[in-house]
C-alpha positions in Angstrom: 22.5 13.4 -8.3 19.8 13.3 -10.9 17.2 10.6 -10.0 14.7 9.2 -12.4 11.6 7.4 -10.9 9.8 4.9 -13.1 6.6 3.0 -12.3 3.1 2.3 -13.3 2.2 3.2 -9.7 2.0 7.0 -9.7 -1.2 9.1 -9.5 -2.8 11.3 -12.1 -5.9 13.5 -12.1 -8.2 10.7 -13.2 -6.8 8.2 -10.6 -5.4 10.4 -7.8 -4.9 7.5 -5.3 -2.9 5.2 -7.6 0.6 4.8 -6.2 0.1 7.7 -3.8 2.8 6.3 -1.5 5.3 6.7 -4.3 4.4 10.3 -4.9 4.7 11.0 -1.2 8.1 9.3 -1.1 9.4 11.5 -4.0 8.2 14.6 -2.3 10.1 13.8 0.9 13.1 12.8 -1.1 13.4 16.1 -2.9 15.4 17.8 -0.2 18.0 15.1 -0.5 18.3 14.9 -4.3 19.5 17.6 -6.8 16.8 16.7 -9.4 14.0 14.2 -9.6 12.0 13.4 -12.8 9.2 10.8 -13.2 8.1 8.5 -16.0 4.7 7.3 -15.0 3.9 4.1 -17.0 0.4 3.4 -18.2 0.0 -0.2 -19.6 -2.6 0.0 -22.3 -4.1 -2.1 -25.1 -3.7 -0.7 -28.7 -6.3 1.9 -29.6 -7.0 2.6 -25.9 -4.4 5.3 -25.3 -5.4 8.6 -23.7 -3.9 11.7 -22.3 -3.1 11.6 -18.6 -2.7 14.8 -16.6 -0.6 15.2 -13.5 -2.2 16.2 -10.2 -1.6 19.8 -9.3 0.5 18.8 -6.2 2.8 16.7 -8.4 3.5 19.5 -10.9 7.0 20.1 -9.4 7.9 16.5 -10.2 7.0 17.1 -13.8 5.8 13.6 -14.5 5.7 12.2 -18.1 2.9 9.7 -18.6 4.2 7.0 -20.9 1.8 4.6 -22.6 3.3 1.1 -22.9 1.8 -2.0 -24.6 0.5 -4.7 -22.4 -0.9 -8.2 -23.0 -3.3 -9.2 -20.2 -3.3 -12.7 -18.6 -1.0 -14.4 -21.2 1.7 -11.8 -21.5 4.1 -12.9 -18.8 6.8 -13.9 -21.3 6.6 -10.6 -23.2 5.2 -7.7 -21.2 8.5 -6.6 -19.7 10.2 -6.7 -23.1 7.3 -4.7 -24.7 7.6 -2.2 -21.9 11.4 -2.0 -22.3 11.0 -1.1 -26.0 8.5 1.6 -25.2 10.6 3.3 -22.5 14.1 2.8 -23.9 14.3 6.3 -25.5 12.7 8.3 -22.7 14.9 6.6 -20.1 18.0 7.4 -22.1 16.9 11.0 -22.8 16.4 11.6 -19.1 20.2 11.8 -18.7 19.8 10.5 -15.1 22.5 9.3 -12.7 20.3 6.7 -11.0 16.9 5.1 -11.6 14.4 4.2 -8.8 11.8 1.8 -10.2 8.8 0.6 -8.2 7.0 -2.7 -9.0 9.2 -5.7 -9.8 7.4 -7.0 -12.9 7.1 -5.8 -15.6 8.4 -2.4 -14.5 11.6 -3.4 -12.8 12.3 -6.2 -15.3 11.9 -3.6 -18.1 14.4 -1.2 -16.5 16.9 -4.1 -16.1 16.8 -4.5 -19.9 17.4 -0.8 -20.8 19.2 0.9 -17.9 22.7 2.1 -18.6 23.1 3.7 -15.2 22.7 2.1 -11.7 19.1 1.3 -10.6 17.3 0.4 -7.4 14.1 -1.6 -7.4 11.2 -1.3 -5.0 9.2 -4.4 -4.0 5.7 -3.2 -2.9 4.0 -6.4 -1.9 1.8 -8.2 -4.4 4.7 -8.1 -6.9 6.3 -10.7 -4.6 3.3 -12.4 -3.0 1.6 -13.1 -6.4 4.3 -13.1 -8.9 6.9 -15.3 -7.3 4.4 -18.1 -7.7 4.6 -17.8 -11.4 7.7 -19.6 -12.7 8.1 -17.3 -15.7 7.8 -14.0 -13.8 9.9 -15.4 -10.9 12.8 -16.0 -13.3 12.6 -12.6 -14.8 12.4 -10.9 -11.4 15.4 -12.8 -9.9 17.4 -12.0 -13.1 16.5 -8.3 -12.8 17.4 -8.2 -9.1 20.8 -9.7 -10.1 21.4 -6.7 -12.4 20.1 -4.1 -9.9 22.2 -2.2 -7.4 19.6 -2.9 -4.6 16.1 -3.8 -3.9 14.1 -1.9 -1.3 11.3 -4.0 0.2 8.4 -2.5 2.1 8.8 -5.2 4.8 11.3 -7.7 6.1 8.9 -10.4 5.2 9.1 -9.4 1.5 12.9 -9.5 1.7 12.8 -13.0 3.1 10.4 -14.1 0.3 12.8 -12.7 -2.3 15.8 -14.3 -0.7 14.0 -17.7 -0.6 13.2 -17.3 -4.3 16.9 -16.8 -5.1 17.7 -13.2 -4.7 21.1 -12.3 -3.1 20.5 -11.2 0.5 23.0 -8.4 0.5 20.9 -6.6 -2.2 17.7 -6.6 -0.1 17.0 -3.6 2.1 13.7 -3.5 4.1 12.3 0.1 4.5 8.8 0.7 5.7 6.6 3.2 4.0 6.1 6.5 5.7 3.0 8.1 7.2 2.0 11.8 7.2 2.0 12.4 10.9 0.7 15.9 10.4 -2.4 14.7 8.5 -3.2 11.5 10.5 -3.6 12.8 14.0 -5.6 11.7 17.0 -9.2 12.7 17.7 -9.8 16.5 18.1 -12.7 18.7 18.7 -14.0 18.8 15.1 -17.5 17.5 14.3 -17.3 13.7 13.9 -17.8 12.2 10.4 -19.3 9.1 12.0 -22.2 8.8 14.5 -20.5 9.2 17.9 -23.2 7.2 19.6 -22.0 4.0 17.9 -18.7 2.1 18.0 -17.1 2.0 14.6 -14.9 -0.6 12.9 -13.0 0.8 9.9 -11.7 -1.0 6.8 -9.7 0.8 4.1 -8.7 -1.1 0.9 -9.8 -2.6 -2.3 -12.7 -5.0 -2.4 -10.8 -8.0 -3.7 -10.6 -11.7 -2.6 -7.0 -11.2 -1.3 -8.5 -8.7 1.2 -11.1 -11.3 2.3 -13.9 -8.9 3.1 -16.3 -11.8 3.8 -14.2 -12.7 6.8 -14.5 -9.2 8.2 -18.2 -9.1 7.7 -18.7 -12.5 9.3 -16.6 -11.4 12.3 -18.5 -8.1 12.5 -21.8 -9.9 12.6 -20.5 -12.3 15.2 -19.1 -9.4 17.3 -22.5 -7.7 17.3 -24.2 -10.9 18.6 -21.5 -11.3 21.3 -21.8 -7.7 22.4 -25.5 -6.8 21.9 -25.4 -3.9 24.3 -23.2 -2.0 21.9 -24.1 -0.6 18.5 -21.1 -1.8 16.5 -21.1 -0.5 13.0 -18.7 -0.9 10.0 -17.4 1.8 7.7 -15.6 0.6 4.6 -13.5 3.0 2.5 -12.7 1.7 -1.0 -14.2 0.0 -4.0 -13.9 -3.1 -6.1 -15.7 -6.0 -7.7 -16.9 -7.5 -4.4 -19.0 -4.5 -3.4 -22.3 -6.1 -4.3 -21.4 -9.2 -2.3 -20.5 -7.1 0.7 -23.8 -5.2 0.5 -25.8 -8.4 0.0 -24.2 -10.1 3.1 -25.0 -7.1 5.3 -28.5 -7.0 3.9 -29.1 -10.7 4.6 -28.0 -10.1 8.2 -30.4 -7.2 8.5 -27.4 -4.8 8.9 -27.6 -2.6 5.8 -28.2 0.5 8.0 -25.2 -0.4 10.1 -22.8 -0.6 7.1 -21.3 2.5 5.5 -19.5 2.1 2.2 -17.9 5.5 1.2 -16.1 4.6 -2.0 -12.5 5.5 -2.5 -11.4 8.6 -0.6 -8.4 11.0 -0.7 -6.1 10.9 2.3 -7.6 14.0 3.9 -11.0 12.3 4.1 -9.5 8.9 5.2 -7.8 10.8 8.0 -11.2 12.1 9.2 -12.7 8.6 9.3 -9.6 7.4 11.2 -10.1 10.0 13.8 -13.8 9.1 14.2 -13.3 5.3 14.2 -12.6 3.1 17.2 -10.3 0.6 15.5 -9.0 -0.5 12.1 -9.8 -4.0 11.0 -7.9 -6.0 8.3 -8.8 -9.5 7.2 -6.4 -10.1 4.3 -4.9 -13.4 3.1 -1.7 -11.5 2.1 -0.2 -8.1 2.8 3.1 -6.3 3.0 2.9 -3.6 5.6 -0.2 -1.6 4.5 0.0 2.2 4.9 -3.4 2.1 6.6 -1.9 0.3 9.6 0.6 3.1 10.1 -2.0 5.7 9.5 -4.2 4.1 12.1 -1.4 4.2 14.6 -0.7 7.9 13.8 -4.4 8.5 14.3 -4.2 6.9 17.7 -6.5 3.9 17.0 -5.6 0.2 17.5 -5.5 -2.3 14.7 -7.0 -5.8 14.5 -5.5 -7.8 11.7 -4.9 -11.2 10.4 -1.3 -12.2 11.0 0.0 -12.1 7.4 3.0 -10.6 5.6 4.9 -8.0 7.5 2.1 -6.6 9.7 3.6 -8.3 12.8 6.8 -6.3 12.2 4.9 -3.1 13.1 2.0 -4.3 15.2 4.4 -5.6 17.8 3.1 -4.2 21.1 -0.1 -5.1 22.9 -1.3 -1.4 23.1 -1.3 -1.3 19.2 -4.0 -4.0 18.8 -4.2 -7.7 18.1 -3.1 -10.2 15.4 -5.4 -13.2 14.7 -5.1 -16.4 12.7 -5.9 -15.8 9.0 -9.4 -17.1 8.1 -10.5 -17.5 11.7 -13.9 -15.7 12.1 -14.3 -16.5 15.9 -10.8 -15.2 16.7 -11.3 -12.0 14.7 -14.6 -11.4 16.3 -13.2 -12.0 19.8 -10.3 -9.6 19.2 -12.8 -6.9 18.1 -15.0 -7.3 21.2 -12.1 -7.5 23.6 -10.5 -4.4 22.1 -13.8 -2.4 22.2 -14.2 -3.3 25.8 -10.7 -2.0 26.7 -9.9 1.7 26.7 -7.2 2.6 24.1 -4.2 4.7 24.9 -4.6 7.1 22.0 -1.6 9.2 22.7 0.8 6.3 23.2 -0.4 4.7 20.0 0.1 8.0 18.1 3.6 8.5 19.5 4.5 5.0 18.3 3.8 6.1 14.8 6.4 8.8 14.9 9.1 6.2 14.1 7.4 5.7 10.7 7.3 9.2 9.4 7.9 9.9 5.7 11.0 12.0 6.6 12.6 8.9 8.2 11.6 6.7 5.3 13.0 9.1 2.7 16.2 9.4 4.6 16.6 5.6 4.6 15.9 5.5 0.8 18.5 8.2 0.2 21.0 6.4 2.4 20.7 3.3 0.2 20.7 5.0 -3.1 23.4 7.5 -2.3 25.7 4.7 -0.9 25.3 2.8 -4.1 25.6 5.8 -6.4 
């Protein structure tokens, strides 16, 4: 089988973390597939095109970076058609047997307009959470699903959302992302990257309203007041438009020195912080099943998270952490202090993560695509 992967979510040298899970998936799919090629879409405004270069580790996938026209904010009626026009020729010239396309709109909807071979769509999370609330995008998405051979969803919750929106249930196949269990490992003897005399909460993600970082900071501040005998600090890996707000809130609480913002980090560095932290904290309004949750498990640390999306599907045993009501500061703070007061079973948590390896995820993807091929 010759497989073509198409998505705007694929890394390049200038943005090495963009769609990293898709690059990892393809790497683990390679032993199952005769040939894999990649068209990495880059939505751009006219006159803003540039040359994108593949990361060294993706050279064997030989990605082609394709600029596609994009109308921001008001382009819901046209963006998938504009994308389809731009990718029609390269998709046809790929001579593929099957197309795997990640991100429902506009990527998946564009492939639905130009594909003359079977195609499978991947629903990542926000493409269901955010886009199904837009009547125009919802219609295009459901129509595209109808033309597809299958849709792989990153959680069962996403499959349910698509079914409730009108997608045929027999086309929906939940498969969790994988985790690199060789990279994300429990604490070792290496020098810690965080002060070992403190207890560390860790957040990994974009600084966006949907991630609700204010809730996390409020809960952290409250947890420190509830547990004054312990130096509870917060490390945040990521970036985004809310960074100034986050720093200001910590400063107003007199906690600037207890807050560490590292910026975006490659997986190898994230793994170091995971090993040094005491627990991962998520405060989102919406999620699928974030990779960071599985990475935390593989690193042997528990997770405290708002009970949203598909997180409860994997955070389903007491030893793995706690789920709290979205938006509830007191509940999140109490979960943090309770977990910090209780010893974690690092080895058991890490063993739990073995069921979510990339090898198992890739095998599941291949089983779906190969059955439909």
